[in-house]
C-alpha positions, -999 to 999 in steps of 0.1 A, spaced: -269 316 55 -256 288 75 -257 286 111 -219 290 114 -222 325 103 -256 335 116 -242 329 149 -208 339 147 -198 364 175 -177 394 171 -144 389 195 -146 424 206 -183 420 218 -173 389 236 -145 407 254 -171 436 264 -198 409 276 -173 394 299 -161 426 314 -199 437 322 -201 403 338 -170 407 357 -184 441 368 -218 429 378 -203 401 397 -186 427 422 -220 444 429 -244 412 433 -243 390 464 -265 359 472 -297 369 485 -302 400 462 -280 419 483 -257 447 468 -226 462 478 -221 495 460 -240 506 430 -213 533 422 -209 573 434 -247 582 426 -262 551 449 -283 561 478 -292 534 499 -330 530 510 -338 547 540 -348 523 573 -383 524 582 -390 552 605 -398 540 644 -429 557 657 -425 587 679 -413 581 713 -444 594 726 -464 564 713 -444 540 739 -460 560 767 -494 560 752 -494 526 746 -473 515 779 -486 489 802 -513 500 822 -531 486 855 -568 497 855 -594 485 880 -570 458 892 -566 445 856 -531 441 839 -529 453 804 -494 447 783 -475 471 762 -483 471 728 -454 469 707 -462 502 685 -431 495 662 -449 463 649 -481 486 637 -482 510 608 -481 546 625 -512 553 605 -531 531 630 -519 545 663 -539 572 680 -534 607 669 -552 640 665 -559 649 632 -579 675 610 -613 660 609 -621 645 574 -658 636 582 -678 668 581 -698 655 609 -707 675 641 -685 672 674 -696 642 696 -701 619 662 -683 587 658 -674 578 623 -659 543 611 -642 545 577 -643 509 565 -619 516 535 -590 528 558 -597 507 591 -602 540 609 -626 553 637 -629 591 640 -642 608 673 -651 641 659 -638 673 684 -648 709 682 -626 733 661 -623 710 629 -603 683 645 -610 644 652 -591 617 674 -583 590 649 -578 553 658 -569 524 640 -597 495 644 -603 457 633 -634 453 613 -656 421 602 -639 394 585 -654 384 552 -691 375 556 -692 398 589 -691 431 574 -718 456 580 -724 493 573 -750 518 588 -760 542 615 -768 537 652 -762 553 686 -741 543 717 -767 541 744 -748 524 769 -712 518 779 -693 497 802 -661 497 818 -646 459 819 -674 444 807 -685 409 810 -691 389 778 -720 369 767 -717 349 733 -752 350 714 -769 315 707 -758 318 671 -721 319 680 -726 292 706 -740 271 677 -710 275 656 -685 270 688 -703 247 712 -673 252 736 -685 287 744 -717 274 763 -700 279 796 -701 317 789 -738 316 780 -764 339 796 -775 312 818 -740 307 833 -733 346 837 -713 351 810 -675 357 808 -660 375 836 -641 408 827 -606 406 821 -576 414 796 -583 381 775 -623 389 776 -632 395 738 -647 428 747 -614 440 762 -611 470 788 -642 487 776 -674 486 755 -695 508 739 -730 494 731 -747 502 698 -786 508 691 -809 516 665 -844 526 672 -842 519 706 -829 483 702 -798 469 709 -782 460 674 -757 436 693 -728 452 678 -701 470 699 -671 495 700 -649 474 721 -614 465 730 -594 437 721 -563 417 734 -557 409 697 -535 442 688 -521 426 657 -556 423 644 -559 464 642 -559 473 606 -575 439 595 -608 424 590 -607 400 616 -638 400 640 -673 387 639 -688 422 629 -680 444 657 -656 473 658 -621 464 679 -597 487 690 -565 484 713 -573 484 747 -554 517 755 -575 534 726 -608 520 736 -602 532 772 -591 567 757 -623 569 734 -645 557 761 -639 590 783 -645 609 751 -680 596 750 -697 613 780 -735 611 764 -754 596 735 -732 597 704 -742 589 667 -722 563 650 -716 560 614 -703 532 597 -692 536 562 -670 533 534 -653 568 535 -647 592 560 -665 619 544 -701 627 553 -712 625 515 -710 589 521 -735 587 550 -757 558 547 -792 569 533 -810 541 553 -804 524 590 -780 503 574 -773 466 576 -774 460 612 -784 419 612 -802 425 577 -776 399 563 -777 362 575 -743 359 574 -736 389 600 -737 378 634 -736 397 665 -707 392 690 -726 399 720 -758 386 737 -767 417 757 -759 447 778 -750 439 813 -772 451 841 -746 474 858 -739 493 822 -737 530 823 -768 545 805 -763 574 782 -789 602 780 
């Protein structure tokens, strides 16, 4: 069979293809935007904005003389915003559970409920899981970077313990509140704390601590009246509870954010 016969095209087929191309040209615009796909076409629904209640929940606030800006909630996934949910943890009321797989923190409440908050966790090389208790908490804490952090970032030496740490304020890395995690009576140097970097929530971005939006950590702070157990694990469920006390400081790459508890912090229990 010759090439001329092999590739000879039926005139009716050519007319069909030209018609199909013309029809497609009426549908497609530059940038992959379509005009109309026929009677059955249903355009995709626009993103659902967060309920208006979140605007007040995350509004600008003045607290102890410090100004916290409003959080642009429309720029965060709604699942990362504070809400009361059915408790998925199976833990007793008063327990804090951090689910590292979903970037959620649960504050377990009576009646099978839990307050759920979005969090930021340790970036690569700074992850950990384990068990601790909240032994102290502090409104508007000072921040003292540990020696390991100062060694990596010498510019932080001005905030060393000898220099009194970094004063409290909206740009302080510990934010509006800090809850200090202890294990066997010893400070783990890890914290549940606020952050001005609201856009880090839902990501792995910290040096190992658990960050919350400042408005959220203020809410959580008031829900922890006494010593509270804390589980950091890869699932919310109690079956995933660590069998040991965890990896606080067990890995050489895991460095705490803070060098100590302020002298005027509130002791719990």
